[in-house]
Structure formats: structure tokens, C-alpha cells
Residue frames as a rotation matrix with the C-alpha (Angstrom) as fourth column:
MET 1
0.921 0.350 -0.174 223.84
0.099 -0.639 -0.763 -36.28
-0.378 0.685 -0.623 -75.83
GLY 2
0.551 -0.775 -0.310 227.57
-0.822 -0.568 -0.041 -35.72
-0.144 0.277 -0.950 -75.97
GLU 3
0.924 -0.363 -0.122 230.61
0.322 0.908 -0.267 -37.83
0.208 0.208 0.956 -76.69
LEU 4
0.484 -0.842 -0.239 234.26
0.139 -0.196 0.971 -37.97
-0.864 -0.503 0.022 -75.78
THR 5
0.923 -0.315 0.221 236.68
0.189 -0.129 -0.974 -36.47
0.335 0.940 -0.059 -78.27
THR 6
0.334 -0.890 -0.311 240.46
0.828 0.119 0.547 -36.17
-0.450 -0.441 0.777 -78.20
ILE 7
0.926 -0.077 0.369 242.09
0.127 -0.857 -0.499 -32.76
0.355 0.509 -0.784 -78.65
MET 8
0.148 -0.964 -0.220 245.58
0.953 0.199 -0.230 -31.35
0.265 -0.176 0.948 -78.27
ALA 9
0.817 -0.005 -0.576 246.93
0.279 -0.871 0.404 -28.38
-0.504 -0.491 -0.711 -76.33
ARG 10
0.876 -0.462 -0.135 249.65
-0.410 -0.568 -0.714 -26.16
0.253 0.681 -0.687 -77.75
ASP 11
0.061 -0.905 0.422 252.32
-0.958 0.065 0.278 -27.95
-0.279 -0.422 -0.863 -75.74
GLY 12
-0.489 -0.254 -0.834 251.49
-0.669 0.723 0.172 -31.23
0.560 0.642 -0.524 -77.47
HIS 13
-0.880 0.215 0.423 249.46
-0.234 0.580 -0.781 -32.74
-0.413 -0.786 -0.460 -74.61
GLU 14
-0.580 0.732 -0.358 246.58
-0.251 0.258 0.933 -34.87
0.775 0.631 0.034 -75.91
PHE 15
-0.932 0.336 0.138 243.52
-0.081 0.179 -0.981 -35.14
-0.354 -0.925 -0.139 -73.71
GLN 16
-0.572 0.801 0.179 239.87
0.757 0.431 0.491 -35.99
0.316 0.416 -0.853 -73.83
ALA 17
-0.913 0.401 -0.077 236.91
-0.337 -0.846 -0.412 -33.65
-0.230 -0.351 0.908 -73.66
TRP 18
-0.396 0.874 0.283 233.16
0.726 0.487 -0.487 -34.14
-0.563 0.012 -0.827 -73.47
LEU 19
-0.953 0.000 -0.303 231.69
-0.191 -0.776 0.601 -32.41
-0.235 0.631 0.740 -76.53
THR 20
-0.309 0.924 0.224 227.98
0.722 0.381 -0.577 -31.82
-0.619 -0.017 -0.785 -77.08
ALA 21
-0.937 0.035 0.348 226.35
0.257 -0.606 0.753 -30.15
0.237 0.795 0.558 -80.06
PRO 22
-0.619 0.774 -0.133 223.14
-0.410 -0.463 -0.786 -28.12
-0.670 -0.433 0.604 -79.77
PRO 23
-0.103 0.658 0.746 219.94
0.506 0.680 -0.530 -29.32
-0.856 0.323 -0.403 -81.46
GLY 24
0.828 0.398 0.395 219.99
0.542 -0.389 -0.745 -26.46
-0.142 0.831 -0.538 -83.98
ARG 25
0.351 -0.704 0.618 222.22
0.350 -0.513 -0.784 -23.64
0.869 0.491 0.067 -85.12
PRO 26
-0.142 -0.465 -0.874 224.61
0.978 0.071 -0.197 -22.73
0.153 -0.883 0.445 -82.29
ARG 27
0.892 0.414 0.184 224.02
0.352 -0.889 0.295 -19.52
0.285 -0.198 -0.938 -80.37
GLY 28
0.381 -0.841 0.384 227.70
-0.842 -0.487 -0.231 -19.53
0.382 -0.236 -0.894 -79.44
ALA 29
0.201 -0.403 -0.893 229.97
0.159 0.913 -0.377 -21.86
0.967 -0.066 0.247 -77.48
VAL 30
0.651 0.025 0.758 230.54
-0.720 -0.296 0.628 -22.64
0.240 -0.955 -0.175 -73.79
VAL 31
-0.229 -0.754 -0.616 233.57
-0.123 0.650 -0.750 -24.30
0.966 -0.096 -0.241 -72.21
VAL 32
0.817 0.529 0.228 232.57
-0.343 0.129 0.930 -26.05
0.463 -0.839 0.287 -68.96
ILE 33
-0.233 -0.972 0.028 235.41
-0.498 0.095 -0.862 -26.29
0.836 -0.215 -0.506 -66.45
GLN 34
0.218 0.350 -0.911 235.28
0.300 0.864 0.404 -29.17
0.929 -0.361 0.084 -64.00
GLU 35
0.806 -0.032 0.592 235.42
-0.580 -0.245 0.777 -29.36
0.121 -0.969 -0.216 -60.23
ILE 36
-0.249 -0.939 0.235 238.12
-0.965 0.261 0.021 -31.46
-0.081 -0.222 -0.972 -58.55
PHE 37
0.049 0.372 0.927 236.09
-0.349 0.876 -0.333 -34.58
-0.936 -0.307 0.172 -59.36
GLY 38
-0.811 -0.443 0.381 236.95
0.196 0.409 0.891 -34.80
-0.551 0.798 -0.245 -63.04
VAL 39
-0.585 0.659 -0.473 234.60
-0.791 -0.333 0.513 -34.79
0.181 0.674 0.716 -66.00
ASN 40
-0.931 0.267 0.248 232.18
0.104 0.846 -0.522 -37.03
-0.349 -0.461 -0.816 -64.14
ARG 41
-0.431 0.839 0.333 228.48
0.895 0.351 0.274 -37.68
0.112 0.416 -0.902 -64.69
HIS 42
0.324 0.557 -0.765 227.52
0.667 -0.708 -0.232 -34.34
-0.670 -0.435 -0.601 -63.17
ILE 43
-0.305 -0.507 -0.806 229.86
-0.201 -0.793 0.575 -32.27
-0.931 0.337 0.140 -65.35
ARG 44
-0.947 0.028 0.319 228.78
0.307 0.365 0.879 -34.20
-0.092 0.931 -0.354 -68.45
SER 45
-0.064 0.998 -0.006 225.16
0.994 0.064 -0.087 -33.44
-0.086 -0.012 -0.996 -67.55
VAL 46
0.225 0.064 -0.972 225.94
0.275 -0.962 0.000 -29.75
-0.935 -0.267 -0.234 -67.06
THR 47
-0.754 -0.579 -0.309 227.67
-0.165 -0.288 0.943 -29.69
-0.635 0.763 0.121 -70.44
ASP 48
-0.718 0.572 0.397 224.70
0.687 0.488 0.539 -31.37
0.115 0.659 -0.743 -72.10
GLY 49
0.168 0.828 -0.535 222.46
0.855 -0.393 -0.340 -28.79
-0.491 -0.400 -0.774 -70.44
PHE 50
-0.150 -0.279 -0.949 224.27
-0.160 -0.940 0.301 -25.88
-0.976 0.197 0.096 -72.06
ALA 51
-0.985 -0.157 0.075 224.02
0.035 0.246 0.969 -27.66
-0.171 0.956 -0.237 -75.41
ALA 52
-0.338 0.935 0.108 220.28
0.941 0.340 0.001 -28.10
-0.036 0.102 -0.994 -74.90
ALA 53
0.306 0.403 -0.862 220.12
0.461 -0.856 -0.236 -24.33
-0.833 -0.325 -0.448 -74.33
GLY 54
0.971 0.227 0.077 221.62
0.156 -0.355 -0.922 -23.78
-0.182 0.907 -0.380 -77.79
TYR 55
0.506 -0.852 -0.139 225.39
-0.839 -0.523 0.150 -23.69
-0.200 0.041 -0.979 -77.30
THR 56
0.522 -0.533 -0.666 228.13
-0.008 0.778 -0.629 -25.94
0.853 0.334 0.402 -78.56
ALA 57
0.703 -0.160 0.693 229.46
-0.709 -0.237 0.665 -27.10
0.057 -0.958 -0.280 -75.19
ILE 58
0.385 -0.679 -0.626 232.72
0.056 0.694 -0.718 -28.79
0.921 0.241 0.305 -74.25
ALA 59
0.880 -0.138 0.454 234.24
-0.469 -0.106 0.877 -29.94
-0.073 -0.985 -0.158 -70.95
PRO 60
0.213 -0.881 -0.422 238.00
-0.520 0.263 -0.813 -30.56
0.827 0.392 -0.402 -71.10
SER 61
0.902 0.025 -0.431 239.31
0.288 0.708 0.645 -33.35
0.322 -0.706 0.631 -68.90
LEU 62
0.576 -0.694 0.433 241.95
-0.663 -0.706 -0.250 -31.42
0.479 -0.143 -0.866 -67.00
PHE 63
0.487 -0.376 0.788 243.01
-0.629 0.475 0.615 -34.42
-0.605 -0.796 -0.005 -64.91
ASP 64
0.973 -0.189 0.133 244.27
0.229 0.703 -0.673 -36.14
0.033 0.686 0.727 -68.06
ARG 65
0.433 -0.862 0.262 247.49
-0.617 -0.496 -0.611 -34.26
0.657 0.103 -0.747 -67.27
VAL 66
-0.128 -0.417 0.900 247.84
-0.941 0.337 0.022 -36.74
-0.312 -0.844 -0.435 -64.39
ARG 67
-0.896 -0.052 0.442 246.06
0.041 0.979 0.198 -39.82
-0.443 0.196 -0.875 -65.70
ARG 68
-0.708 0.657 -0.259 243.28
-0.499 -0.206 0.842 -40.45
0.500 0.725 0.473 -68.18
GLY 69
-0.210 0.773 -0.598 239.83
0.142 0.630 0.764 -41.50
0.967 0.076 -0.242 -67.10
ILE 70
-0.926 -0.101 -0.365 239.78
0.371 -0.059 -0.927 -40.00
0.072 -0.993 0.092 -63.59
GLU 71
-0.253 0.915 0.313 236.15
-0.217 -0.370 0.903 -39.71
0.943 0.161 0.293 -62.55
LEU 72
-0.940 -0.228 -0.255 235.36
0.207 0.214 -0.955 -39.20
0.272 -0.950 -0.154 -58.87
GLN 73
0.106 0.986 -0.130 232.27
0.653 0.029 0.757 -39.11
0.750 -0.165 -0.641 -56.68
TYR 74
0.045 0.002 0.999 231.35
-0.379 -0.925 0.019 -36.70
0.924 -0.379 -0.041 -53.89
THR 75
0.813 0.087 -0.576 232.69
0.435 0.565 0.701 -38.68
0.387 -0.820 0.422 -50.95
PRO 76
0.843 -0.538 0.001 235.30
-0.381 -0.596 0.707 -37.48
-0.380 -0.597 -0.707 -48.45
ALA 77
0.186 -0.813 0.553 237.82
0.331 0.581 0.743 -39.99
-0.925 0.045 0.377 -49.81
ASP 78
0.230 -0.052 0.972 237.26
0.973 0.023 -0.229 -38.92
-0.010 0.998 0.056 -53.42
MET 79
0.972 0.114 0.205 237.40
0.114 -0.993 0.009 -35.27
0.204 0.014 -0.979 -52.41
GLN 80
0.555 -0.831 0.031 240.81
-0.272 -0.146 0.951 -35.84
-0.786 -0.536 -0.307 -50.85
GLU 81
0.013 -0.532 0.846 241.94
0.712 0.600 0.366 -37.73
-0.702 0.598 0.387 -53.95
GLY 82
0.563 0.292 0.773 240.72
0.793 -0.454 -0.406 -34.97
0.233 0.842 -0.488 -56.26
ALA 83
0.964 -0.251 -0.089 242.46
-0.193 -0.890 0.412 -32.31
-0.183 -0.380 -0.907 -54.20
GLY 84
0.218 -0.931 0.294 245.68
0.101 0.321 0.942 -34.25
-0.971 -0.175 0.164 -54.64
TYR 85
0.067 -0.133 0.989 245.29
0.970 0.240 -0.033 -34.29
-0.233 0.961 0.145 -58.41
ARG 86
0.885 0.344 0.313 244.51
0.415 -0.888 -0.198 -30.58
0.210 0.305 -0.929 -58.47
LYS 87
0.725 -0.650 -0.226 247.77
-0.197 -0.511 0.837 -29.79
-0.660 -0.562 -0.499 -56.68
GLN 88
-0.091 -0.784 0.613 249.67
0.523 0.487 0.700 -31.46
-0.848 0.384 0.366 -59.52
ILE 89
-0.060 0.174 0.983 248.23
0.976 -0.199 0.094 -29.10
0.212 0.965 -0.158 -62.15
SER 90
-0.731 -0.255 -0.633 249.05
0.431 -0.892 -0.139 -25.41
-0.529 -0.374 0.761 -62.08
GLY 91
0.298 0.857 -0.420 246.56
0.183 -0.483 -0.856 -22.81
-0.937 0.178 -0.301 -63.20
GLU 92
-0.070 -0.424 -0.903 248.82
-0.798 -0.520 0.306 -21.91
-0.599 0.741 -0.302 -66.11
THR 93
-0.951 -0.297 0.084 248.91
-0.207 0.817 0.539 -25.54
-0.229 0.495 -0.838 -67.27
ALA 94
-0.367 0.895 0.255 245.15
0.600 0.437 -0.670 -26.00
-0.711 -0.093 -0.697 -66.89
LEU 95
0.270 0.484 -0.832 244.52
-0.255 -0.798 -0.547 -22.89
-0.928 0.360 -0.092 -68.99
LYS 96
-0.709 -0.534 -0.461 246.40
-0.607 0.130 0.784 -24.51
-0.359 0.836 -0.416 -71.89
ASP 97
-0.871 0.429 0.241 243.71
0.474 0.863 0.174 -27.18
-0.133 0.265 -0.955 -71.99
VAL 98
0.049 0.893 -0.448 240.90
0.483 -0.413 -0.772 -24.66
-0.874 -0.179 -0.451 -71.54
ALA 99
-0.114 -0.173 -0.978 242.31
-0.612 -0.764 0.206 -22.65
-0.783 0.622 -0.019 -74.45
ALA 100
-0.962 -0.255 -0.099 242.51
-0.241 0.616 0.750 -25.77
-0.130 0.746 -0.654 -76.62
ALA 101
-0.501 0.852 0.152 238.89
0.756 0.516 -0.402 -26.63
-0.421 -0.087 -0.903 -75.82
ALA 102
0.171 0.549 -0.818 237.80
0.054 -0.834 -0.549 -23.09
-0.984 0.050 -0.172 -76.66
ALA 103
-0.541 -0.463 -0.702 239.61
-0.657 -0.288 0.697 -23.31
-0.525 0.838 -0.149 -79.99
VAL 104
-0.928 0.206 0.312 237.70
0.314 0.882 0.352 -26.49
-0.203 0.424 -0.883 -80.87
VAL 105
-0.127 0.992 0.015 234.28
0.936 0.124 -0.331 -24.85
-0.330 -0.028 -0.944 -80.44
ARG 106
-0.456 -0.095 -0.885 235.04
0.147 -0.989 0.030 -21.28
-0.878 -0.117 0.465 -81.49
HIS 107
-0.979 0.135 0.153 233.60
0.149 -0.036 0.988 -21.93
0.139 0.990 0.016 -84.96
SER 108
-0.245 0.954 -0.171 230.18
0.941 0.277 0.195 -21.85
0.234 -0.113 -0.966 -83.26
GLY 109
0.499 0.401 0.768 230.52
0.297 -0.912 0.283 -18.13
0.814 0.087 -0.574 -82.47
ARG 110
0.018 -0.462 0.887 231.45
-0.710 -0.631 -0.314 -16.13
0.704 -0.624 -0.340 -79.42
THR 111
0.071 -0.155 -0.985 232.82
0.339 0.933 -0.122 -18.32
0.938 -0.325 0.118 -76.69
GLY 112
0.309 0.051 0.950 232.32
-0.801 -0.524 0.289 -18.19
0.513 -0.850 -0.121 -72.94
VAL 113
-0.566 -0.458 -0.686 233.50
0.046 0.813 -0.581 -20.29
0.823 -0.360 -0.439 -70.01
VAL 114
0.478 0.622 0.621 231.73
-0.701 -0.156 0.696 -21.46
0.530 -0.767 0.361 -66.89
GLY 115
-0.373 -0.700 -0.609 233.49
-0.064 0.675 -0.735 -23.16
0.925 -0.235 -0.297 -64.00
TYR 116
0.728 0.682 0.072 232.60
-0.238 0.153 0.959 -24.73
0.643 -0.715 0.274 -60.68
CYS 117
0.910 -0.410 -0.063 234.75
0.176 0.246 0.953 -24.67
-0.375 -0.878 0.296 -57.52
TRP 118
-0.135 -0.990 0.048 238.32
0.375 -0.007 0.927 -25.22
-0.917 0.143 0.373 -58.84
GLY 119
-0.306 0.103 0.946 236.82
0.952 0.021 0.306 -24.67
0.012 0.994 -0.104 -62.26
GLY 120
0.801 0.599 -0.010 235.34
0.597 -0.798 0.083 -21.39
0.042 -0.072 -0.997 -61.02
THR 121
0.414 -0.760 -0.500 238.81
0.036 -0.535 0.844 -20.15
-0.909 -0.368 -0.195 -60.16
LEU 122
-0.526 -0.645 0.555 240.05
0.542 0.249 0.803 -21.28
-0.656 0.723 0.219 -63.56
ALA 123
0.252 0.685 0.683 237.11
0.963 -0.246 -0.108 -19.57
0.094 0.685 -0.722 -65.30
TYR 124
0.894 0.012 -0.447 238.19
0.158 -0.944 0.291 -16.30
-0.418 -0.331 -0.846 -63.69
LEU 125
-0.052 -0.992 -0.115 241.81
-0.011 -0.115 0.993 -16.83
-0.999 0.053 -0.005 -64.72
ALA 126
-0.337 0.011 0.942 240.65
0.883 0.350 0.312 -17.69
-0.326 0.937 -0.127 -68.23
ALA 127
0.732 0.657 0.182 238.73
0.681 -0.704 -0.201 -14.41
-0.004 0.272 -0.962 -68.34
CYS 128
0.689 -0.543 -0.480 241.97
-0.158 -0.760 0.631 -12.64
-0.707 -0.359 -0.610 -67.41
GLU 129
-0.235 -0.966 0.105 244.33
-0.238 0.162 0.958 -14.50
-0.943 0.200 -0.268 -69.73
LEU 130
-0.607 0.032 0.794 242.39
0.643 0.608 0.467 -15.83
-0.468 0.794 -0.389 -72.74
ARG 131
-0.911 0.345 -0.228 240.39
-0.413 -0.736 0.536 -14.26
0.017 0.582 0.813 -75.55
LEU 132
-0.669 0.736 -0.104 236.81
0.743 0.659 -0.118 -14.90
-0.019 -0.156 -0.988 -74.46
ALA 133
-0.440 0.607 0.662 233.46
0.098 -0.700 0.707 -13.15
0.893 0.375 0.249 -74.68
ALA 134
0.326 0.600 0.730 232.21
-0.754 -0.300 0.584 -13.97
0.570 -0.741 0.355 -71.16
ALA 135
-0.646 -0.486 -0.588 232.90
0.004 0.768 -0.640 -16.02
0.763 -0.417 -0.494 -68.03
VAL 136
0.490 0.786 0.376 230.77
-0.535 -0.069 0.842 -17.35
0.688 -0.614 0.386 -65.19
VAL 137
-0.665 -0.746 -0.039 232.27
-0.330 0.340 -0.881 -18.27
0.671 -0.573 -0.472 -61.82
TYR 138
0.626 0.765 -0.152 230.48
-0.207 0.351 0.913 -20.64
0.752 -0.540 0.378 -59.46
TYR 139
0.967 -0.127 0.221 231.99
-0.217 0.047 0.975 -20.47
-0.135 -0.991 0.018 -55.96
GLY 140
0.496 -0.868 0.012 235.56
0.546 0.301 -0.782 -20.09
0.675 0.395 0.623 -57.14
ARG 141
0.588 -0.400 -0.703 238.27
0.631 -0.317 0.708 -19.04
-0.506 -0.860 0.066 -54.68
LEU 142
0.579 -0.248 0.777 239.62
0.623 -0.480 -0.617 -15.78
0.526 0.841 -0.123 -56.06
GLY 143
0.949 -0.096 -0.301 241.28
0.174 -0.638 0.750 -14.06
-0.264 -0.764 -0.589 -53.10
ASP 144
0.126 -0.992 -0.001 244.80
0.382 0.047 0.923 -14.65
-0.916 -0.117 0.385 -54.42
TYR 145
-0.436 -0.281 0.855 244.01
0.873 0.100 0.478 -13.41
-0.220 0.954 0.202 -57.92
LEU 146
0.552 0.813 -0.185 242.11
0.741 -0.580 -0.339 -10.16
-0.383 0.050 -0.923 -57.55
GLU 147
-0.019 -0.611 -0.791 245.09
-0.094 -0.787 0.610 -8.17
-0.995 0.086 -0.043 -58.76
ARG 148
-0.874 -0.184 0.449 244.48
0.393 0.275 0.877 -9.68
-0.285 0.944 -0.168 -62.19
LYS 149
-0.395 0.738 -0.547 241.85
-0.501 -0.672 -0.545 -8.01
-0.770 0.059 0.635 -64.35
PRO 150
-0.026 0.467 0.884 239.32
0.560 0.739 -0.373 -9.85
-0.828 0.485 -0.281 -66.54
ARG 151
-0.909 -0.323 -0.262 239.32
-0.064 -0.514 0.856 -9.01
-0.411 0.795 0.446 -70.23
CYS 152
-0.630 0.774 -0.068 235.63
0.058 0.134 0.989 -9.86
0.775 0.619 -0.129 -70.64
PRO 153
0.001 0.707 0.708 232.41
-0.861 -0.360 0.361 -9.59
0.509 -0.609 0.608 -68.59
VAL 154
-0.785 -0.270 -0.558 232.26
0.048 0.871 -0.489 -11.98
0.618 -0.411 -0.670 -65.62
LEU 155
0.292 0.899 0.327 229.25
-0.618 -0.084 0.782 -13.18
0.730 -0.430 0.531 -63.58
TYR 156
-0.771 -0.637 -0.021 229.77
-0.338 0.436 -0.834 -14.60
0.540 -0.636 -0.552 -60.07
HIS 157
0.439 0.886 -0.149 227.68
-0.357 0.325 0.876 -17.01
0.824 -0.332 0.459 -57.94
TYR 158
-0.760 -0.649 -0.032 228.32
-0.217 0.300 -0.929 -17.73
0.613 -0.699 -0.369 -54.24
GLY 159
0.214 0.801 -0.559 226.43
0.463 0.420 0.780 -19.31
0.860 -0.426 -0.281 -51.35
SER 160
0.376 -0.021 0.927 225.96
-0.594 -0.773 0.223 -17.42
0.711 -0.634 -0.303 -48.10
ASP 161
0.775 -0.017 0.631 226.75
-0.553 0.465 0.692 -20.58
-0.305 -0.885 0.351 -46.09
ASP 162
0.726 -0.603 -0.331 229.87
0.053 0.529 -0.847 -21.61
0.686 0.597 0.416 -48.00
ARG 163
0.932 -0.350 -0.098 232.30
0.128 0.063 0.990 -22.67
-0.341 -0.934 0.104 -45.27
SER 164
0.169 -0.927 0.334 235.29
0.900 0.283 0.331 -22.61
-0.401 0.245 0.883 -47.62
ILE 165
-0.545 -0.287 0.788 234.65
0.626 -0.764 0.155 -19.12
0.557 0.578 0.596 -49.03
PRO 166
-0.364 0.409 -0.837 233.68
0.790 -0.341 -0.510 -16.63
-0.494 -0.847 -0.199 -46.31
LEU 167
0.620 0.709 0.336 231.42
0.783 -0.536 -0.315 -13.72
-0.044 0.459 -0.888 -47.18
ALA 168
0.507 -0.524 -0.685 234.32
-0.031 -0.805 0.593 -11.39
-0.862 -0.280 -0.424 -46.40
ASP 169
-0.585 -0.730 0.353 236.05
0.300 0.209 0.931 -12.78
-0.753 0.651 0.097 -49.51
VAL 170
-0.048 0.664 0.746 232.93
0.999 0.036 0.033 -12.15
-0.005 0.747 -0.665 -51.57
GLU 171
0.831 0.344 -0.437 232.87
0.398 -0.916 0.036 -8.56
-0.388 -0.204 -0.899 -50.32
ARG 172
-0.102 -0.935 -0.339 236.50
-0.017 -0.339 0.941 -8.16
-0.995 0.102 0.018 -51.39
LEU 173
-0.586 -0.032 0.810 235.45
0.751 0.354 0.557 -9.33
-0.304 0.935 -0.183 -54.84
ARG 174
0.471 0.849 0.240 232.60
0.882 -0.456 -0.119 -6.83
0.008 0.268 -0.963 -54.92
ALA 175
0.622 -0.308 -0.720 234.94
0.095 -0.883 0.460 -4.05
-0.777 -0.354 -0.520 -53.86
ALA 176
-0.477 -0.871 0.119 237.38
0.175 0.038 0.984 -4.99
-0.861 0.490 0.134 -56.62
TYR 177
-0.926 0.231 0.298 234.64
0.309 0.012 0.951 -5.09
0.216 0.973 -0.082 -59.28
PRO 178
-0.718 0.653 -0.240 231.77
-0.040 -0.383 -0.923 -2.88
-0.695 -0.653 0.301 -58.11
ASP 179
-0.221 0.655 -0.723 230.02
-0.926 -0.374 -0.056 -3.03
-0.306 0.657 0.689 -61.49
ALA 180
-0.778 -0.121 -0.616 230.14
-0.395 0.857 0.331 -6.82
0.488 0.501 -0.715 -61.86
PRO 181
0.354 0.933 0.063 227.10
-0.723 0.230 0.651 -8.99
0.593 -0.277 0.756 -61.09
VAL 182
-0.801 -0.570 -0.183 227.97
-0.269 0.616 -0.740 -10.86
0.535 -0.544 -0.647 -57.88
TYR 183
0.235 0.971 0.029 225.10
-0.598 0.121 0.793 -12.97
0.766 -0.204 0.609 -56.55
VAL 184
-0.890 -0.393 0.230 224.94
-0.413 0.486 -0.770 -14.53
0.191 -0.781 -0.595 -53.09
TYR 185
-0.104 0.866 -0.490 222.31
-0.241 0.456 0.857 -17.22
0.965 0.207 0.161 -52.49
GLU 186
-0.162 0.089 0.983 220.93
-0.957 -0.256 -0.135 -17.16
0.239 -0.963 0.127 -48.97
GLY 187
0.466 0.336 0.818 221.31
-0.699 0.708 0.107 -20.46
-0.543 -0.621 0.565 -47.15
ALA 188
0.949 -0.136 -0.283 223.27
-0.127 0.659 -0.741 -22.11
0.287 0.740 0.609 -49.98
GLY 189
0.579 -0.785 0.220 226.58
-0.138 0.171 0.976 -23.82
-0.804 -0.595 -0.009 -49.33
HIS 190
-0.340 -0.791 -0.509 229.61
-0.770 -0.076 0.633 -24.74
-0.540 0.607 -0.583 -51.40
GLY 191
-0.994 -0.088 0.062 228.69
-0.031 0.789 0.614 -26.87
-0.103 0.608 -0.787 -54.41
PHE 192
-0.389 0.921 0.018 225.03
-0.220 -0.074 -0.973 -25.83
-0.895 -0.382 0.231 -54.31
ASN 193
-0.024 0.390 -0.921 224.69
-0.976 -0.210 -0.064 -26.36
-0.218 0.897 0.385 -58.07
CYS 194
-0.681 -0.386 -0.622 225.50
-0.567 0.816 0.114 -30.09
0.464 0.430 -0.774 -57.98
GLU 195
0.334 0.938 0.089 222.51
-0.836 0.251 0.489 -32.39
0.436 -0.238 0.868 -57.49
GLN 196
0.440 -0.231 -0.868 224.85
0.177 0.970 -0.168 -35.21
0.880 -0.080 0.467 -56.41
ARG 197
-0.683 -0.730 0.027 226.18
0.170 -0.195 -0.966 -33.34
0.711 -0.655 0.258 -53.39
ASP 198
-0.227 0.574 -0.787 224.63
0.972 0.180 -0.148 -33.04
0.057 -0.799 -0.599 -49.94
SER 199
-0.579 -0.093 -0.810 224.96
0.345 -0.928 -0.139 -29.27
-0.739 -0.360 0.569 -50.31
TYR 200
-0.778 0.312 0.546 222.71
0.540 -0.113 0.834 -29.19
0.322 0.943 -0.081 -53.40
ASP 201
-0.487 0.659 -0.573 220.18
0.151 -0.582 -0.799 -26.35
-0.860 -0.476 0.184 -53.25
ALA 202
-0.278 0.414 0.867 217.59
0.925 0.360 0.125 -26.78
-0.260 0.836 -0.483 -56.01
ALA 203
0.760 0.635 -0.139 216.19
0.587 -0.763 -0.272 -23.26
-0.279 0.125 -0.952 -55.76
ALA 204
0.381 -0.704 -0.600 219.62
-0.276 -0.706 0.652 -21.60
-0.882 -0.083 -0.463 -55.78
ALA 205
-0.559 -0.613 0.558 220.80
0.302 0.476 0.826 -23.82
-0.772 0.630 -0.081 -58.64
ALA 206
0.083 0.681 0.728 217.75
0.979 0.081 -0.187 -23.01
-0.186 0.728 -0.660 -60.75
LEU 207
0.887 0.245 -0.391 218.04
0.228 -0.969 -0.090 -19.27
-0.401 -0.009 -0.916 -60.17
ALA 208
0.043 -0.955 -0.294 221.79
-0.266 -0.294 0.918 -19.30
-0.963 0.039 -0.266 -60.85
ARG 209
-0.481 -0.178 0.858 221.21
0.670 0.557 0.491 -21.23
-0.565 0.811 -0.149 -64.08
THR 210
0.557 0.753 0.351 218.59
0.819 -0.427 -0.384 -18.72
-0.140 0.501 -0.854 -65.23
ARG 211
0.774 -0.324 -0.543 220.96
-0.173 -0.934 0.312 -15.85
-0.609 -0.148 -0.779 -64.53
THR 212
-0.284 -0.929 0.238 223.82
-0.006 0.250 0.968 -17.67
-0.959 0.273 -0.077 -66.25
LEU 213
-0.237 0.255 0.937 221.79
0.908 0.402 0.121 -18.35
-0.346 0.879 -0.327 -69.38
ASP 214
0.846 0.531 -0.050 220.55
0.494 -0.815 -0.301 -14.75
-0.201 0.230 -0.952 -69.49
PHE 215
0.434 -0.783 -0.446 224.13
-0.302 -0.593 0.747 -13.54
-0.849 -0.190 -0.493 -69.14
PHE 216
-0.525 -0.627 0.576 225.35
0.301 0.496 0.815 -15.82
-0.796 0.601 -0.072 -71.93
ALA 217
0.252 0.691 0.678 222.43
0.930 0.022 -0.367 -14.84
-0.268 0.723 -0.637 -74.13
ARG 218
0.940 0.064 -0.335 223.53
0.030 -0.994 -0.106 -11.20
-0.340 0.089 -0.936 -73.86
SER 219
0.282 -0.943 -0.177 227.28
-0.507 -0.303 0.807 -11.83
-0.814 -0.138 -0.564 -74.07
LEU 220
-0.581 -0.573 0.578 227.43
0.067 0.675 0.735 -14.56
-0.811 0.466 -0.354 -76.70
ALA 221
0.528 0.841 0.116 224.70
0.244 -0.020 -0.970 -13.39
-0.813 0.540 -0.216 -79.08
GLY 222
0.734 -0.233 -0.638 225.84
-0.660 -0.468 -0.588 -13.29
-0.162 0.853 -0.497 -82.69
THR 223
0.893 -0.389 0.225 228.64
0.427 0.891 -0.155 -15.11
-0.140 0.234 0.962 -84.47
GLU 224
0.479 -0.762 0.436 231.35
0.057 -0.469 -0.881 -12.46
0.876 0.447 -0.181 -84.90
PRO 225
-0.122 -0.592 -0.796 234.13
0.887 0.295 -0.356 -12.46
0.445 -0.750 0.489 -82.27
ALA 226
0.911 0.361 -0.200 233.74
0.412 -0.756 0.509 -9.90
0.032 -0.546 -0.837 -79.51
ALA 227
0.660 -0.681 0.317 236.45
-0.477 -0.706 -0.523 -7.31
0.580 0.194 -0.791 -78.99
SER 228
0.363 -0.507 0.782 237.84
-0.852 0.159 0.498 -9.33
-0.377 -0.847 -0.374 -76.07
GLU 229
0.681 -0.070 0.729 238.27
0.163 0.985 -0.057 -12.34
-0.714 0.158 0.682 -78.36
ARG 230
0.946 -0.300 0.122 240.34
0.066 -0.191 -0.979 -10.57
0.317 0.935 -0.161 -80.99
PRO 231
0.266 -0.927 -0.263 244.15
0.932 0.317 -0.175 -10.78
0.246 -0.199 0.949 -80.93
């Protein structure tokens, strides 16, 4: 459905992004933030899925800061490689590319972000630092950032069996934001939304998608910028 396009961040960095238009009039826009595996087939499919739901969707290739065309699979070797790339890109730098992607699609209406793993952390930081209408975090590590405060509504998804994010960290998140929707999926592990991973949980992924789309439908309805998007 989508295609690669080249955009530029404010610091002059040119990078690619997977951009997909909805079949009809946009209901808003969604920036999809990658895992540590690049804008691979899975992330492109996720982006296309948000477009099919009615949103102009875009996935910036954050690893273009290191090298263009990085696309990894879900093997231990590729995971180690992706973690190495991630360490070369600070959150502040990644947000420049997220902001540029949001600017490209903002003509479609209110703009939200959704991120997975590393992208989940970045989605939270984007909610704190950028002008957005909504953010969705899938199993993002947030323990070091809870002193920051989101400027827009945020929805959170975690798996009860996530070995990299203990439930104690999820409870810290709930304590920090008692009014925020924080969902824990029983028996689901890290990466439960990705059908290409061994940890894929179809039931949890389907329920999380339904909740995400409902959340975006409420938060991104209309075409005028939300208060959190205004300068």
C-alpha cells in the first residue's frame, strides 16, 4: 500500500520514511515508530494497517542516521546488531526525525504516534516533547523518564510475562499516571504484537489493536489541531 519517501529533519538530515495514504478522507495521522529492527516488513505492515483504518500513516527510518536501508529480522544476531545501532542514536536525535515525519502528515488532521519497544519509549518521549494529540506505547521502557510529563493523552500496553520490563516497572508507571489507561496482557511477552516473533500473542495483539484504534478514534477525531498540538 505504501511507498518510501524522502524527508528532512530540522538539522538538515535527509532520511526515508514509509508513507501510506488511507483509502478515503483521512481521519487524522499516525506516526509509527520502529523497534530496533528498522522499518522492516513488519513495521511497514503495521503502518499500512493504520492507513487501512483511515489514517495517513508514516514510519520514519530512524536508523538512516547510521546507514540507509537497515532492515533486520528477529534473530539473536540481528537483535544484537539493532541494539548497537540504537546506542548510536540518542532519544533527542530520534525525536527530530519523528517530528519531521509528523510535520509531513499533519495536513491530514490531528496527529498521534505509536511505538513498539524502543519506539514505545520514543513515543512516550514524543508525547512529552512534541506537539501531538495522542500517543500509544507498546512495551516501552520508561523507568528512566517518568519525571517527564506527557503533553497529550497516552495509552500503554505491556505483557505480564515480559522478561525485559518487570511488572514492578509497570506499577511505577501506574502510580505516576493513575488516570492513564495502562493495560497488561496476561501471558504475553515482550514483542507480543509482532507476528514475526516467537513471542507473538495473537489474542493480545488483536485486543491491543482494538484498544489503540478506539483511543485514536477518540483522540484524533476532527481536523483542527488539539490544544496539545498548538504552539
